[in-house]
N, C-alpha and C positions, 0 to 999 in steps of 0.2 A: 355244406352251408357255404356259404360263402365267408372268406377270413375276409378285413379291411386289415388297411395295412397301416395295424399296430407298431407300437416302437418295438415289439418282440420280430416282427415283420421284417422291422428295419434292420434289429442287426440280425439275423438270417439271413439276410439277403446283403448287407454289409460283407458276413464274415464269406457268402459265395465268391463273393469279389475279389475276400481275401485270397484265395484259393484258387481261382482263376488265374491271380496273377503273379501262383508259383513253377515254377520249369521244374520239368520232369528229367533225372538223366536216365543213363545208358540202359541203368537196372530196372527203370521202369518205378522207379521210388520218386512218391511227387516230396521234392526238395525247396528252400525257398535257393533264391538265387541268391539273394545275400542273407546274410541273420546277424544279427548284435546278441549276445549271449556272455554273461559271467556278470560279476565285479569288476570295476575301473576301478584304476589303482593309479590316481592322481602324481605320484613323486616317479613315474617311467615315464617317457615319452613313449609312442605310438612308432611300429614301423609295418613294413609291409612285408608278407612272408611267399615267396615264390614258392610252394611247396608242389610236388607231384606225386608225391604216395614214395618216392623212392629213398632212398639209403642214406645220399646224401642231402637231399635236404632236412629228411624228419634230422636230421641233427646241427644241421645250419637252423634249425629252427630251434632244435635244446641253446646252442648257441647263443639265438639274435634273445631266448624268451629270460637271460641271464639277465638283461637290461632296459627291456624295451616292454610292453604290453606289443600284443600279435593282434595284427590285421593279414587271416593269411588266404593266399590268392592260388586258384587252380584254373587249367586254362587248357582244357580239351580237343583235339582238333583232329578228330578220326584216328589215333594210333590203334593196333589191333585189338591191344587191350587196356582200351580206353575205360571201359565198367570197371576193372578192377583195379584201376591206379583209382579213379575215385573214391574209393572203397576205404583202400588205404587213405589219399586224402582225409577221408570225413573221421575214421579212428585217429590218425596224428591229430587233425586239429582238436578233437574230441580229450584224447590227452594232454595238450597244453593248453586247455583249458581258452582256444584262443576269442579275443572280443567278439572280433568280424570276421565275418567270413564268405566270401567272394568266388562263384564260379560263373564260367565263361566256356564259352565254345568256339569255334572257330572252325567252320566250314569250312572256308574259301583253303586252310592249308592242302583238305584232303581233295579239293579239286586241280589245285597246283599239280599236286602229286612231286616226284622226285625222290621217294622217300618211301622204301622198303614196309615203313612203320604204315605209312598212310595209303599206297597200291597197293590192293591187293594180286594185284600182278605182278608185285616183284618179290621174289623169295628174300626171305631172312637170312643173313648168309649164317654159317657155322663162325663158331668164336676163334678169329684168329688174331691173339694178344701180339704177335710179333707183325702184326700188320704193318704200312706205310701207304700212307695216306689216308684218303675219305672214305669210310665204309658207308652201304646203300643205305643205312638207316639213319643216315646223316638226311633232316628235314630240312630245307632253305633256307636260312638264315631265321629259323623258330623262335630263337629265342630274342629275338629285338620286339616281334610282334606281342612277346609275351612282356615282357620291361617296357612296350606303350603300355597297355595296357595296367603296369603296375604303376607308372607312373602318372596315369591320369588320375586312378585311384586315388596314387598316394597325394596327389593336390590338395583334392578337393577333403580327403581325412587332416589332413596337413603335418602326415606322417615326416622323420626323421630319416627314416633310411629303408631301405630294397633293400631285404638280404636275396639271396639267392643261390646253390649250392652248386653252382662251377664247379668243377676240378679239372685241372690243367692240365698233369703229369700223367695220370694214368684212365682220362678219359679216351675217347675211342676215337680222336685226333679231330676230336668235331674247331671247327673255326671259328666259332662262338661261344667255346669255353675260355679262350684268353682270356689274360691280364686287361692288355691290351687293347679287348672291345672292351670292358667294362672301362677303364676310363675314359677313352674314347666316347660312350653313351654316357657317363657323366658331366663329362663338356655338353653333349645334347641335353642334358636335361638344365644346366645353367644358363643355355640362350634358350632356351621354351618351354620354359616356365613361366607363372609374374610373378611381377619382383618378391620378393620377399620368402619367397617357396625355399626352403632347405629342407630338399629331397636327394639324398645320396645312394647310388648302391654301392654295397658293399658286399664282399665275395671271400667268407670269413674260411673255407678249406680248400680254397682253389691253389693252395703251394702242398696242400697233403697228400700225400697216399693214400689211396683209400684203405691201407690196413691202420693208417696213421687216423682216418677218418671214424672207423669201429674201433678202435679205444678210446678215442675221444667219447664218441656217441655212450661210450659203456660206463665214462666218465660220467658224464653228465643225466645218466639213467634216461638215455632217450631209446623209448621204444619202438627198436629196428627190428623188432616179431611181428611189427603190424604192418611192416610197410613193404614196396612189394618193387621192384628191379626188373620183370623177364619182358621180353620180347614178343612174346608169343604165347606165354601159356597164362590162363587165367584160374585153373583151379588147382594148378602142381607147374611150381618153376619148370623151364624146360632144362635149365644148366647146359644147357650148347650154344645159344646166342652170347655176342657180345656182350652185352648187360650180365647176365647172371655170371657169365665169366668172369669180367672184372669185379662182380661183388661177391663171389667161390673164392678165387684169390682172395683180395681181400681179407676176408674171415681166418683163410687158411695160416696168411702168411701174417694172423693176430694173435694166431692159436684159439682161436674163438669156434664152437660150431654155430653158423649157421642156423637163426633159428625158422626158418621157413621152409615149405617142403620142397623140395623136387623129383625131378624125374632120373636127373643122373645125378651124381657128384662129382668130375674127374678132380681128379688133383692137379689145380692149374699152377700155385706155390711153386715160385722162382727158387731152384735149388740153394742158394746162397739162403735166402729167408723163407725157407719153407721151417717149420715150426716143429718142436718136436712132442704140441702134442697132437700134432696127426701123425707121427711113426708109430 
């Protein structure tokens, strides 16, 4: 029997269109590219939080949540652990009940290459926390791409801040993690956005050591067990890439057991700072 296009049929077609408008994450799960959930609290301004799903951005989110409503942004760019990082991002966003979230994917960073995170022909280097210079895991000018998206979204939402979990002292030597970089980008925002925009990048953990970030996260109840930092493992962290080494050293020097699984857990703590927790 032919069914006419009645009210029910129109609703079904509209539902189908909404489903087609959704994007797919690398895990094959259908998720909206943007979402808006949870009650608004009008007494707090809105902040964009760039969140990778890692430890530093998780603690940064906890700091932002003290004074701001949260619009959380995740950018994938073809990195080796893209799917695992996206899962961590959504878990952290759920924990903090983010009012909005946006997931973007930058294919061109994979096509540009030049990083062991995006080029399968390059090997991820073993951890070397005494290395001088920039490691192969550096993705050329990556944070500028992320910040550009955050500024565009923030301008539309009339947000007041962009939070990013950049760390200078204990980072892997990435040039786009320096305080000077963000000071310069704030000048670009001031010059390149419409009049009346009150948007500023803040980097609350940039001068902290990683161990201090762990301690601050525990003080704030940040869900570090939901985060992911490994450059190559998606089920179990390798424990031997730079990112794993920096994270493990942070927990070791803070005297706290890292709650995520590792294939190996070498002791990376500096002798003068090794905690009695690990002795």
